[in-house]
N, C-alpha and C positions, 0 to 999 in steps of 0.2 A: 386372625387369632394365631398367635405364635407360641413357640416353645411347647409343642404338643408331641406326645409319644403315641404309639399305635393304639393304646387303650383310649386315650383322649379322642383320637380320630374316630374310633369305633363308636364311642358314646354319641358323638355328634351325628354320625351317619344314622344311628338308630332314631334320632329325633327328626330326621328329614321328612318334610311334608306332613308332620303332625301338628295339631293345635296344642299349644303349650300354655298352661296356666301360670302366670307370673305375678308375684306380689306387686301391687300397684303403687310402689313407693315413688316419692319425688326424687329426682336425680340430683347429683352434686352441683349441677349448674345453677339450681335454684338457690343454693346456699353460698356459693362462691367462698370467699375467705371467712367472712363473719357476718353475712347478711342477716341470718336469723338472730344473732346476738344483738345486732343493732335494733332489730324489730322487737326483741324482748325488752331491751332497755326503754324503747318508746312506750311499750305497753305498761311497763312498770313506772312510767313517768320520770325516769332517770334520763332526762334529755342531755345532761352533761356527758354521761357515759356514752350515750348514743353518738354524740358528736366526736368524742375521743376515739371511739372505735372506727368511725368513718375516717378520721384523720390519720389512722394507721396506714392508709393508702395514700399514694401521691398522685396528684393530678390537678387539672385546672379548677375543678369544683372545690377540691380540698384547699387549694391556695386561696380561693375566693372566701371560703369560710374562715380561714385563719386571718385574713385581712379584715373581715367583718368583725371578728371577735376582738381584735386589737382596738377597735373604735367603739364597740358595743359589748363591753365585757359582761360575761355571764348571760347574755341574751341567746340562750341555746335554742329556744324555740324558733326564733326568726333565722338563726343560723341554719337550722334544718330546712327551713323553707327556701333556702337558696338552692337546694337540690330539686331537680325536676320532680313534679308530682308523681309521675309514673314510677320513678326510682324509689321515692319515699314509700309509696304503697307496696312496692316489691319487698321492702324491709319487713313490713308487717306480715305480708303474705308468706314470706320466707319462714317467719316464726310459726305461723299457722301450719305450714308444710312440715316443719320440724316436729311439731306436736303430733301431726297425723302419722308421720313415720314411726314415732315412738309408740303410738297406739297400735299400729300394724305389727311392729316387732313383738310387742308384749302379747298381742292377740295370737300370733302364730306360734309363739313359744309356750303358750299355755296348754298343758296336756289335757285339760278338762274340757276343751272346746272342740266342737265338730268344725273342721276347717274345709269340708268338702263343698259347702255352699258359698256362692259369691255374694256375700251380703255387702251392704254399704256401711262404711265407717264415717264418723263425723270429722269434719274440718271445723275445729272449735272457733266460734266467733261470738259476738255479743248476744245473738239470739239462740245460742245452744242451750237446750234444756235437758239435763241429765236424766230427769224423770221420764222422758220419752224414750229412753233406751230400754228395750224390752229384754234383751239378753243380759242375764244377771252377771255372768262372768265379764262381759264387755263393760258393763256398768262399773264393776269393781276396778277394772283396769283403768278406765278413764278417770275415775275419782282419785285413784292413786297417783296418776300422772299429774293431774291438776294440783293435787296436794304437794307433790314434789316440786312443782314449778311455782308454788304459792300463787296460784292463778284462779281468778274468778272470771267466767266468760264475759261478765259485764265490764271487765277491764279493757275489753276491745272497743268500748265507747270512750273516745279520747277527746274530752271537752277542750283541752288546751290546743289541740290540732284536729279539729273535727273532720277535716278532709281525709284523715287517716283512720277514722272509725271503720271497723270491718266486721261484716256479718259472717256467719258460718254457712256451711253447706254439707253435703255428703258426697263421698267418693267410693267407687267400687273397691273392695278388698283386693280383687284380682283383675288383671286384664289378660286377653288372649293374644298370644303371638301366633301369627299365621304365616303359612307359606315359606317355612324355613327350607332353603335350598343350598346345596353345596355347589359353588361355582368353580372352585379350583383347589387342588391339594398339591403342595410343592415342598421341597426341602427348605428349611428355614435358614437363610444365610447368616442370621445373627445368633443362632443357637445351634451349636454343633450336635449332629446326630438327632436333631429334632425336626419337626415338620410345621408348616404353617397352612392355614386353611382360609379360604375366602368364602363367606356366606352372604346370603341376602334373606330378608324377612320383612314382614309388614307389622307395624304397631298401630293401634287405634290412636286417635287424636288425644293429645295431652298425656301420653304415656311415655315412659323413658326406659 
């Protein structure tokens, strides 16, 4: 960690060897440039838009899709199927992760909610039932986000591409960062009169 002053260093030192509660958000690698937007287009059955978003990148698969569409105009579903199944599923999962992050942000920014407990928040999929959410404020948050996205959980049943149909689950609101240790403190050669620090720590599986 670079570009630190003495106060920054002091704050990090005060956290050493403590268990830290961190919001369990999905990291940027899940979204890449526009993975969640591709996933949203698929969920909305706008397969043309999904393909157009994919074609904003350059690569072997993108070239393959372009060549296919010159011979099979407007067959966007089969064009999507040229992409490996694991990657296609990642697009949908990325949109689910985007929704989860929105729910977490809104939940943590709500002043009327007790945030001391590590509850589980939903990853919305076709089997999600809003009526099973007991926390009234959380229920309102989820309903608002689904409304903003013009989304029904059953939209995750994709009859046109059934292999991309995706169910939901639940994920902890927080995860615990353990074993924070300071390994080294030195002058930062890239930032004048600043310091850099090297740290190590442990995260649970699937946390970022």
